[in-house]
C-alpha positions as CSV (number, residue, x, y, z in Angstrom):
1,M,-7.3,0.0,32.0
2,P,-8.3,2.2,29.0
3,R,-11.6,4.1,29.2
4,Y,-13.6,4.9,26.0
5,L,-15.2,8.3,26.1
6,K,-16.4,7.8,22.6
7,T,-16.8,4.8,20.3
8,G,-17.9,4.3,16.7
9,I,-20.2,1.8,15.0
10,S,-20.2,-1.9,16.1
11,E,-18.1,-4.6,14.5
12,D,-21.2,-6.4,13.3
13,D,-22.3,-3.3,11.4
14,K,-18.8,-3.1,9.8
15,A,-19.0,-6.8,8.9
16,D,-22.4,-6.3,7.2
17,A,-21.1,-3.4,5.2
18,D,-18.0,-5.3,4.2
19,A,-20.1,-8.3,2.9
20,K,-22.1,-6.0,0.7
21,V,-19.0,-4.5,-0.8
22,R,-17.5,-8.0,-1.4
23,R,-20.5,-9.1,-3.4
24,T,-20.7,-6.0,-5.5
25,V,-17.0,-6.1,-6.4
26,E,-17.1,-9.9,-7.2
27,D,-19.9,-9.3,-9.7
28,M,-18.2,-6.4,-11.3
29,L,-14.9,-8.2,-11.7
30,G,-16.7,-11.1,-13.2
31,E,-18.3,-8.8,-15.8
32,I,-15.0,-7.1,-16.6
33,E,-13.3,-10.5,-17.2
34,A,-16.1,-11.7,-19.4
35,R,-16.9,-8.6,-21.4
36,G,-13.7,-6.5,-21.3
37,D,-13.9,-3.0,-22.6
38,A,-17.7,-3.1,-22.9
39,A,-18.1,-3.8,-19.2
40,V,-15.5,-1.1,-18.3
41,R,-17.5,1.4,-20.4
42,D,-20.8,0.4,-18.9
43,Y,-19.5,0.9,-15.4
44,S,-17.8,4.1,-16.2
45,E,-21.0,5.5,-17.7
46,R,-23.0,4.3,-14.6
47,F,-20.8,5.5,-11.9
48,D,-18.9,8.4,-13.4
49,G,-21.0,9.6,-16.3
50,W,-17.9,9.2,-18.4
51,S,-17.7,7.5,-21.8
52,P,-15.1,9.0,-24.1
53,D,-14.1,7.6,-27.5
54,D,-10.8,6.4,-25.9
55,F,-10.1,6.0,-22.1
56,R,-6.4,6.3,-22.8
57,L,-5.2,9.9,-23.0
58,S,-3.3,10.8,-26.2
59,R,-0.1,12.8,-26.1
60,A,-2.1,15.8,-27.3
61,A,-4.6,15.4,-24.4
62,I,-1.8,15.2,-21.9
63,D,-0.1,18.3,-23.3
64,A,-3.4,20.1,-23.1
65,C,-3.5,19.3,-19.4
66,H,0.0,20.8,-19.0
67,E,-1.3,24.0,-20.6
68,R,-4.1,24.2,-18.0
69,V,-1.8,23.9,-15.0
70,S,-0.4,27.1,-13.6
71,E,3.4,27.6,-13.2
72,R,3.0,27.6,-9.4
73,E,1.0,24.3,-9.5
74,R,3.6,22.7,-11.7
75,T,6.4,23.9,-9.5
76,D,4.7,22.5,-6.4
77,I,4.1,19.2,-8.1
78,E,7.8,19.1,-9.1
79,F,8.9,19.9,-5.6
80,A,6.8,17.1,-4.1
81,Q,8.1,14.6,-6.7
82,T,11.7,15.6,-6.0
83,Q,11.2,14.8,-2.3
84,I,9.6,11.5,-3.0
85,R,12.1,10.6,-5.7
86,N,15.0,11.5,-3.4
87,F,13.8,9.3,-0.5
88,A,12.9,6.4,-2.8
89,Q,16.4,6.5,-4.2
90,I,17.8,6.5,-0.7
91,Q,15.7,3.4,0.0
92,K,16.8,1.7,-3.3
93,N,20.4,2.4,-2.4
94,A,19.9,0.4,0.7
95,L,19.1,-2.7,-1.4
96,R,22.1,-4.6,-2.5
97,D,22.7,-7.6,-4.7
98,V,24.8,-10.1,-2.8
99,E,27.0,-13.1,-3.6
100,R,29.0,-15.0,-1.1
101,E,31.0,-18.3,-0.9
102,T,29.2,-19.8,2.1
103,M,31.4,-22.9,2.2
104,P,34.2,-24.0,-0.1
105,G,32.8,-24.2,-3.7
106,V,29.3,-23.1,-2.8
107,I,28.3,-19.7,-4.2
108,L,25.0,-18.2,-3.1
109,G,23.5,-14.9,-4.0
110,H,20.4,-12.8,-4.7
111,K,19.5,-10.2,-7.3
112,N,17.0,-7.4,-6.9
113,I,14.9,-7.4,-10.0
114,P,12.2,-4.8,-10.7
115,V,8.6,-6.0,-11.5
116,N,8.1,-5.7,-15.3
117,S,4.7,-3.9,-15.3
118,V,2.7,-2.0,-12.7
119,G,-0.8,-0.5,-12.7
120,S,-1.2,2.6,-10.5
121,Y,-4.7,3.7,-9.3
122,V,-4.9,7.4,-8.4
123,P,-8.1,8.3,-6.5
124,G,-9.8,11.4,-7.8
125,G,-13.5,11.3,-8.0
126,K,-14.3,13.2,-4.8
127,Y,-10.9,14.9,-4.2
128,P,-8.3,15.1,-7.0
129,M,-5.6,13.1,-5.2
130,V,-2.6,14.5,-7.1
131,A,-0.2,13.2,-4.4
132,S,-1.1,9.6,-5.1
133,A,0.4,9.9,-8.6
134,H,3.7,10.9,-7.0
135,M,3.7,8.1,-4.5
136,S,3.2,5.2,-6.9
137,V,4.5,6.4,-10.3
138,V,7.6,8.1,-9.1
139,T,8.5,5.3,-6.7
140,A,8.0,2.6,-9.4
141,K,10.1,4.6,-11.8
142,V,13.0,4.8,-9.3
143,A,12.7,1.0,-8.7
144,G,13.2,0.5,-12.5
145,V,9.7,-0.8,-13.5
146,K,9.6,-1.0,-17.3
147,R,5.9,-0.3,-17.9
148,I,3.8,1.9,-15.6
149,I,0.2,2.6,-16.4
150,T,-2.1,4.8,-14.4
151,C,-5.9,5.1,-14.0
152,A,-7.7,8.0,-12.3
153,P,-11.4,8.8,-12.5
154,P,-12.8,11.9,-14.2
155,Y,-13.1,14.9,-11.9
156,E,-16.1,17.1,-12.6
157,G,-16.7,15.5,-15.9
158,E,-13.1,15.4,-17.4
159,P,-9.6,14.2,-16.7
160,N,-8.2,16.3,-13.8
161,P,-5.3,18.4,-15.3
162,A,-3.1,18.3,-12.2
163,I,-3.4,14.5,-11.8
164,V,-2.6,14.0,-15.5
165,V,0.4,16.3,-15.2
166,A,1.6,14.5,-12.1
167,Q,1.3,11.2,-13.7
168,D,3.2,12.4,-16.8
169,L,6.0,14.1,-14.9
170,G,6.3,11.1,-12.6
171,G,7.0,8.8,-15.6
172,A,3.8,7.0,-16.5
173,D,3.9,5.2,-19.9
174,E,0.1,5.0,-20.4
175,I,-2.4,7.3,-18.8
176,Y,-6.1,6.3,-18.6
177,C,-9.1,8.2,-17.3
178,I,-11.1,5.4,-15.6
179,G,-12.2,5.2,-12.0
180,G,-13.1,2.6,-9.4
181,V,-13.4,-1.1,-9.7
182,Q,-13.6,-0.9,-13.4
183,A,-10.1,0.7,-13.5
184,V,-8.5,-1.8,-11.2
185,G,-10.2,-4.7,-12.9
186,A,-9.1,-3.5,-16.4
187,M,-5.5,-3.1,-15.3
188,A,-5.3,-6.5,-13.6
189,L,-7.4,-8.6,-16.0
190,G,-6.7,-6.8,-19.2
191,T,-9.2,-5.9,-21.9
192,E,-9.1,-5.7,-25.7
193,T,-7.3,-2.3,-25.4
194,I,-5.4,-2.5,-22.1
195,D,-2.7,-5.1,-21.6
196,P,-2.7,-6.5,-18.1
197,V,-0.1,-5.7,-15.5
198,D,1.9,-7.8,-13.1
199,M,1.1,-5.6,-10.0
200,L,-1.5,-3.2,-8.8
201,V,-0.7,-0.3,-6.4
202,G,-2.3,2.8,-5.0
203,P,-5.0,3.7,-2.4
204,G,-8.7,3.9,-3.0
205,N,-12.2,3.6,-1.4
206,M,-13.6,0.5,0.0
207,F,-14.6,-0.9,-3.4
208,V,-11.1,-0.3,-4.9
209,A,-9.5,-1.9,-1.8
210,E,-11.8,-4.9,-2.1
211,A,-11.1,-5.3,-5.8
212,K,-7.4,-5.4,-5.1
213,R,-8.0,-8.0,-2.4
214,Q,-10.0,-10.2,-4.8
215,L,-7.4,-9.8,-7.5
216,F,-4.4,-10.7,-5.3
217,G,-2.9,-13.8,-6.7
218,R,-3.8,-13.0,-10.2
219,V,-1.5,-10.0,-9.8
220,G,0.6,-8.7,-7.0
221,I,-0.5,-5.8,-4.9
222,D,1.2,-3.3,-2.7
223,L,-0.9,-3.9,0.4
224,F,-4.5,-4.0,1.6
225,A,-5.3,-0.4,1.9
226,G,-8.9,0.6,2.8
227,P,-10.3,3.9,4.1
228,T,-7.8,6.3,5.6
229,E,-7.4,6.1,9.4
230,T,-5.5,8.2,11.9
231,L,-4.4,7.8,15.5
232,V,-3.4,10.8,17.5
233,I,-1.4,10.0,20.7
234,A,-1.2,13.1,22.9
235,D,-0.7,14.4,26.4
236,E,-1.1,17.8,28.0
237,T,1.9,19.2,26.3
238,V,-0.5,20.0,23.4
239,D,-4.0,21.4,23.3
240,G,-7.4,20.3,22.0
241,E,-7.4,22.7,19.0
242,L,-4.3,21.0,17.5
243,C,-5.6,17.5,18.3
244,A,-8.9,18.2,16.7
245,A,-7.3,19.7,13.5
246,D,-5.2,16.6,13.1
247,L,-8.1,14.2,13.6
248,L,-10.4,16.0,11.2
249,G,-7.7,16.4,8.7
250,Q,-7.8,12.7,8.0
251,A,-11.5,12.1,8.8
252,E,-12.4,14.3,5.8
253,H,-11.1,11.6,3.4
254,G,-14.5,9.8,3.6
255,P,-17.4,8.8,5.8
256,T,-15.8,5.6,6.9
257,S,-12.4,7.0,7.9
258,P,-11.6,6.2,11.5
259,A,-10.0,8.9,13.6
260,T,-8.9,8.1,17.2
261,L,-7.5,10.2,20.0
262,L,-5.4,8.2,22.6
263,T,-4.3,10.2,25.6
264,T,-3.5,10.1,29.3
265,S,-5.4,13.3,30.0
266,E,-9.1,13.3,30.4
267,R,-9.0,17.1,30.3
268,L,-7.4,17.0,26.9
269,A,-9.8,14.3,25.7
270,R,-12.9,16.4,26.5
271,E,-11.3,19.6,25.3
272,T,-10.6,17.9,22.0
273,M,-14.1,16.5,21.6
274,A,-15.5,20.0,22.1
275,E,-13.0,21.5,19.7
276,V,-13.9,18.9,17.0
277,E,-17.5,20.0,17.2
278,R,-16.5,23.7,16.9
279,Q,-14.2,23.1,13.9
280,L,-16.8,21.0,12.1
281,E,-19.0,24.1,12.0
282,V,-16.4,26.0,9.9
283,L,-14.6,23.2,8.1
284,P,-15.6,23.2,4.4
285,T,-15.4,19.4,4.3
286,G,-17.2,19.2,7.7
287,E,-20.1,17.2,6.4
288,T,-17.8,14.3,5.4
289,A,-15.4,14.6,8.3
290,G,-18.4,14.9,10.7
291,G,-19.9,11.7,9.5
292,A,-16.7,9.9,9.9
293,W,-16.2,11.3,13.4
294,R,-19.7,10.4,14.4
295,D,-19.6,6.8,13.2
296,Y,-15.9,5.9,13.4
297,G,-14.3,8.3,15.8
298,Q,-13.0,7.2,19.1
299,V,-11.5,8.8,22.2
300,I,-9.6,6.6,24.6
301,V,-8.1,7.6,27.9
302,C,-5.2,5.5,29.3
303,E,-3.6,5.4,32.7
304,S,0.0,5.5,31.5
305,V,2.4,5.9,28.6
306,N,3.0,2.2,28.6
307,E,-0.7,1.5,28.3
308,M,-0.9,3.9,25.4
309,V,1.8,1.9,23.6
310,E,-0.1,-1.3,24.3
311,V,-3.4,0.1,23.0
312,A,-1.8,1.8,20.0
313,D,-0.1,-1.5,18.9
314,G,-3.5,-3.2,19.2
315,I,-5.1,-0.6,17.0
316,A,-2.2,-0.8,14.5
317,A,-3.3,2.4,12.7
318,E,-2.3,3.6,9.3
319,H,-1.1,7.0,10.5
320,V,0.1,7.5,14.1
321,Q,0.8,11.1,15.2
322,V,2.6,11.4,18.5
323,M,2.4,14.7,20.3
324,T,3.7,14.0,23.8
325,E,6.5,15.0,26.2
326,D,8.8,12.3,24.8
327,P,7.9,11.3,21.2
328,Q,11.1,9.2,21.0
329,Y,9.7,6.8,23.5
330,F,7.0,5.8,21.0
331,L,9.5,5.4,18.1
332,D,11.5,3.1,20.4
333,N,8.6,1.0,21.6
334,L,5.7,1.0,19.1
335,T,5.7,-1.9,16.7
336,N,2.5,-1.7,14.7
337,Y,1.9,1.4,12.5
338,G,1.9,2.4,8.9
339,A,3.8,5.7,9.3
340,L,4.8,7.6,12.5
341,F,4.8,11.3,12.8
342,L,6.8,12.5,15.8
343,G,6.2,15.8,17.6
344,P,3.6,18.6,17.1
345,E,5.8,20.2,14.4
346,T,5.0,17.5,11.8
347,N,1.6,16.0,10.8
348,V,0.0,13.4,8.6
349,S,-0.7,15.9,5.9
350,Y,3.1,16.5,5.3
351,G,3.5,12.7,4.7
352,D,0.4,12.6,2.6
353,K,1.5,15.3,0.2
354,V,5.1,16.4,0.1
355,I,7.7,15.5,2.7
356,G,9.0,12.4,0.8
357,T,7.8,9.3,2.6
358,N,5.0,7.3,0.9
359,H,1.4,7.8,1.8
360,T,0.1,4.4,0.6
361,L,0.0,2.7,3.9
362,P,-1.6,-0.4,5.6
363,T,-5.0,0.0,7.1
364,R,-7.5,-2.2,9.0
365,R,-4.7,-3.5,11.3
366,A,-2.5,-4.7,8.4
367,A,0.3,-2.8,10.0
368,R,0.7,-5.8,12.2
369,Y,2.5,-7.6,9.3
370,T,3.4,-5.1,6.6
371,G,4.8,-1.6,6.2
372,G,3.7,0.8,3.5
373,L,4.5,1.2,-0.2
374,W,8.2,1.8,-0.8
375,V,10.6,1.2,-3.6
376,G,11.3,-2.3,-2.4
377,K,7.6,-3.3,-3.0
378,F,8.4,-3.0,-6.8
379,I,11.5,-5.2,-6.5
380,K,11.7,-9.0,-6.4
381,T,14.7,-10.3,-4.4
382,C,15.5,-13.6,-6.2
383,T,18.1,-16.1,-5.1
384,Y,20.6,-18.1,-7.2
385,Q,23.3,-20.7,-6.5
386,R,26.4,-22.0,-8.2
387,I,28.7,-24.8,-6.9
388,T,31.7,-26.8,-7.9
389,E,31.8,-30.6,-8.5
390,E,33.5,-31.1,-5.2
391,A,31.0,-29.0,-3.3
392,S,28.2,-30.9,-5.1
393,V,29.4,-34.1,-3.7
394,K,29.7,-32.6,-0.2
395,V,26.2,-31.1,-0.2
396,G,24.8,-34.1,-2.1
397,E,25.7,-36.5,0.7
398,Y,23.7,-34.5,3.2
399,C,20.9,-33.9,0.7
400,S,20.5,-37.6,-0.1
401,R,20.1,-38.5,3.5
402,L,17.7,-35.7,4.3
403,C,15.6,-36.6,1.3
404,A,15.5,-40.2,2.5
405,L,14.3,-38.9,5.9
406,E,11.4,-37.3,4.2
407,H,10.7,-40.2,1.8
408,F,11.2,-38.1,-1.3
409,A,12.6,-40.6,-3.8
410,G,12.8,-38.2,-6.7
411,H,14.5,-35.5,-4.7
412,K,17.0,-38.1,-3.4
413,E,17.9,-39.2,-6.9
414,Q,18.7,-35.6,-7.9
415,A,21.4,-35.7,-5.3
416,D,22.5,-39.3,-5.9
417,I,23.0,-38.9,-9.7
418,R,25.5,-36.1,-8.9
419,L,27.2,-38.3,-6.2
420,R,27.7,-41.0,-8.9
421,R,28.9,-38.6,-11.6
422,Y,31.1,-36.2,-9.6
423,G,32.2,-38.3,-6.7
424,G,32.5,-41.7,-8.2
425,Q,30.4,-43.1,-5.4
426,N,28.5,-46.4,-5.9
427,V,25.1,-45.0,-5.2
428,R,22.2,-47.0,-6.6
429,G,19.7,-45.0,-8.8
430,L,16.3,-44.4,-7.3
431,D,16.9,-46.3,-4.1
432,V,13.9,-47.7,-2.4
433,L,13.4,-45.5,0.6
434,P,12.4,-46.8,4.1
435,G,8.9,-46.3,5.5
436,G,5.5,-46.0,3.9
437,D,3.6,-43.2,2.3
């Protein structure tokens, strides 16, 4: 049975915080829908101190950002985008249109059709999340999306040059400097100056995540992505210093980012907890990471590898880093995770920034039913059918009887009219069906 050497805040406290966020976001989206650009400007002034003449960046403003980015920074951005574009293309190549004759005269198929327009949110108020531009814009471009718009908040009072350059190099068609709920609401609902999109993608804080949740249905979304979370699965083949670095590397995202150590070694667990405290004293982002570790960090000791798999699947974490004697065992047996990092040689930061897989991943146990953002999220797989007259008669006979079984008179007539026309069968129109309502 697993033992918890450290736990975070209670589920009741989490629920209270979630309720407050829901109410705030609902009010804000209502204002944006009613007042459009005026509401977006009010919120931007209130939360970001940002009220430019135009939230959309002109070509001249984008070019000015290119001038402010060093050659090394540009090269690094291009390298990361190349890796992400390459893997997205590999994923897209795995998607195939199909068409088959499933029985004589019956042709069934599906087409993979890109979404027409996407709004990408790029976090950047606290940390300039350049990588989020790669993950959503580049991947949508590979998918074939016709219109890609992006929003990122101002950073230190202005558009962040590196974010703008990444959005532009990635293929964004419209680039806006707007943050938070007001950005997500404007892209989904539309305003006087921003045409609405069909789909929202990209990570964000708890308010952005809640806005996407409330807008789902009005538009599509990639997934429900809240504060970053990480799970480190380790045994005595690694040390506490490495485990602590990997826990704090994700806890620094924000004060509500869960970081959990799952191990079969109590010695490693206690060594890691001590090492976390040591590293927090020197980590420049230690205040944020320390708050997350204090309130949301967990340390769990299991009796066996099998129990670690069971506990990990129950947690269903966004990032799962495996540093054990046999990482392959977890690849073969884990079922609930956003992304898996196998062995001490790799780490979540590689996936977050550069290696080529996507860093927009499911959180809050959503990994039980969805994977992360990938090129397929931007593509609708739509079916079609085409049959001969002879096949219509064959299928129609079955369909007519099945419709009668369900008491659907109109459905039945759709089959019967074709039996009369193509099969010469003496089938009465709109037969009275047996049974009641």
